[in-house]
N, C-alpha and C positions, 0 to 999 in steps of 0.2 A: 148113373155110372160114376164110380169113383176113379179119378185119375191118380195112378200111383207115382212113385218116384221116377223122375224123368232123366236123371243124371247119374244113375248107378254106374260105377266104374270110371267116371270122369274125374279128372284132377284139374282144378282151376287155380290160377294165379291171378290175383286182383291187385292192381295198384290203386292207391287212394281208397283202400278198403276199410278204413277205421271208422268212418262216419258217413252220414247221408246216404246217397244212392249206392255207393260202394259197399257200405256196411249192410244195408238191407239186401243187396244182391248176395253177399256172402252168406247171410242167414238163409236165404231162399235156396241157394245152391246146396247148402248143407242139408236142408230139409228134404231135398230131392236126391240125396245120396252121393253128392260130390265131396271129395276131399278138397279143402280150401286152404290155400296159402294167402294170408292177408298181409298186405304190405302198405306202409304209409310212413309219414314222419311224425304222426300223432301216436306216440308209443303207448301212452296210458289207455286210450280208447281202443287201440288195436289189440293190445294184450288182453283187455277185458272182454272184447268180442270173441277172441279165440277161446278164452276160458268159458264163455257162455255157450258157444257151439259145442265144445267138448263135453260140458256138463249135461247138455241135452242129448248126448249120444252121437254127436257128429264127429268129424275129424277135421281139425284145423290147427294151424300154427300162425303166429305173428312174427314178422321180421321187418325191421326198419329198412326203408328203401327211398333214397333220393332218386327220382326217376330221371334226373338229368345226368347221372353218373353211370357211365357204361360198366365200369368194374362192379358196381353194386348190382346192376342187372345180372351180370354173369354169375355173381355169387348167389343171388337170390334164386335164379333158375336152377343152379346146382343144388341148393338146399332143398328146393321143391322136389327134385328128382331123387335126392337121397331120402327124403321123408316119405314120399308117396309112390316112387317108382316110375312115374311118367308125368307128362304135361299135355293135356288135351284141350284146355280152354284157357284163353288169356283175356282178361278184362282190363282194358286201359281206361281207368276211371280217374286217375289223378289229374287235377286241373285247377286253375285259379281264374278269377275274374280280373277286371282291369279297373282298379280304383286308386285314387291318390292315397298313399300310405299315411298321410297326416290327417286329411279331411274325410276320407272315405268316399269322396265323390268321384263319379266317373269323369274322365278327362277327355277333351277333344284332341284331335291329332296335333294341332299346333302347341298344345300344352303338355304333351306327353314327352317323357324323357326316353332316350335310347335305352337306358338301363331297364326301365319298366317294360318297354316293348320287348326287349330280349328275354326278360324274365317270364313273360307270358308265353312267348314262343318256345322257350326252352322247356317249360313244364308241360304245356298243352300239346305241342307238336313233337318236339325232339324226344320227350318222354314216350310218346306213342310209337315213334320210330324205333327207339331202342328196345322197348318191350317186344315189339313185333319181330325185330331182327333176331333177338335171342330166344324167341319161342319157336322159330321155324324148324331148327334141327330136331329138337325133342318131339315136335309134332310129326315131322317126317318119320322119325323112329317109331312113333305110335301108330302110323298109318293114316294120319290125318288129324284134324282138329278144328276148333272154332276160335277166331279172334274177334273180339267185340270192342270197337272203338267208340268212346263216348264223344260225340260232337255236340251239336245244339241245333235248334231251329235257326239260330243265328249263324250256323255254318252253311245255311242255304239262302237266307235273306239277311239284310242288314238293318240297322237302326241308327238313330242319331249319334249315339255314343258307343264306345267300346270297340274301336276299329281294330286294335290288336287282338282282342278276344275273338271278334268275328273272323279276322284273317286266320287266326290259329285254328279255329273250329272249321272254317272252310278248307284249310289245308288238311285237316284230319279227314274230312269227307272225301277229298279227291285222292289222298294217299291211300285210303281204304280201297278205292276202286283199282288203283294200280297194284296194290298188294294182292287183291283178290285175283286179278288176272295172272300175276306172276306165279302164284302158288296153287292155282286150281289143279294143275297136274298132280300135285302132292295130296289132293283132297283136303287142303287147308282152306276153310271158308273164312272170309273176312268181310264183316258188315259193320255199318255205323248206326248208332242210335242218336236220335235228335230230340231231346226233351224240350218241352216248353217251360212254362213257369212252374217250378216245383218247390214246395215248402220243405226246406231242410234246415238244420241248425245254422248253416251258412247264409241262408236267404231269408230267414223268418223276420228279421228286423226290417229288411227292405220291403217284403211283401205285406207285412203288417202295418206299414206306413199308409195311412188312409189315402194320400194323394197318389203315390206310386203304385201301391198294391191295388187300390181301387180302379185305377186306369187299366192295369194289366188284367185284372179280373173281369172288367167290363168287356175286354176284347177276347175273352176265352169263351167260346160258344157253350161248352158244357157247364159253365157256371161255377167252377171251383178250380183251385190250384191243384196241381198234381201232387202225389205223394211219392216218397222214395219207393214204395212197393209197386206203384204203377209202372215205374221205369224198370224195376227189378224183374217184374213179370215179363217184360219184353226181352230182357237179357236172358232170362230162363229159356224162352222160346229159341233164341239164337244159339244158345249153348247146347240145346238138345238135338237129338237126331231128327227131330221133326223138320229141321231146316237143312236137311242133307242136300237139297238142290237149290240152296239160296246163298249166293255170294255176290259181293260188290253192290249190295242193296242198302237203301236208307230206310230205317224204321223210325218214323216220326211219331212221337207220343206227346201230344201238345194240347189235348182237350179241344181240338178243332181250330186252334188259333190260325194255322197256316191255310186253312180252307177258305178264308175270306179274302 
């Protein structure tokens, strides 16, 4: 049996959509019939991705979006409605890790600056809040929708480093549940995705490091790092009508890491 397009008639707005998991999700959504608004601060890759999707017969545009700025969210939602007529799927993909800007190393709590803590929280959590806030009315107008918030397996458990990152992703997890309960009467579903160690352009240097990557790979039961497509497939499921009775849930895609 061949599974056909699963998102026909859907309109998706993706933050952080220019590279990595967000970009692969944009490609996959377009392959399944969705019109896609790609947003990021990486203008070159975002515009190239929109061109790629359009050249392949899909529908997409790119728009620059700083997810910490409410006015930019308002303008981006308006542009999506103008281009595609509705908004039925929101993917909050934009996020950053927590590393020293000079050395690239993860910092412990007593070493972290307030500015860096706030930067992680502003992008990872406040950006998710703002995207969700401004997607609600268009989704109400459309009769419902799906909001997909990218958390992390470290939004459920902790590790030695990255307290701000873990706190922000934990906040995304519980924010998702609150939003799911508030907007269930509007048929707006809100779920979180919790990736494990995924090989992307942003993580490949770290995961290719024999010591760090080797340790993480050794703790992953399925014996490989995830790919962007692995996570995008989960997002496709959440965006589709196959999850019409799924909200406030956590979709863990981690190669079995959290099962131990």
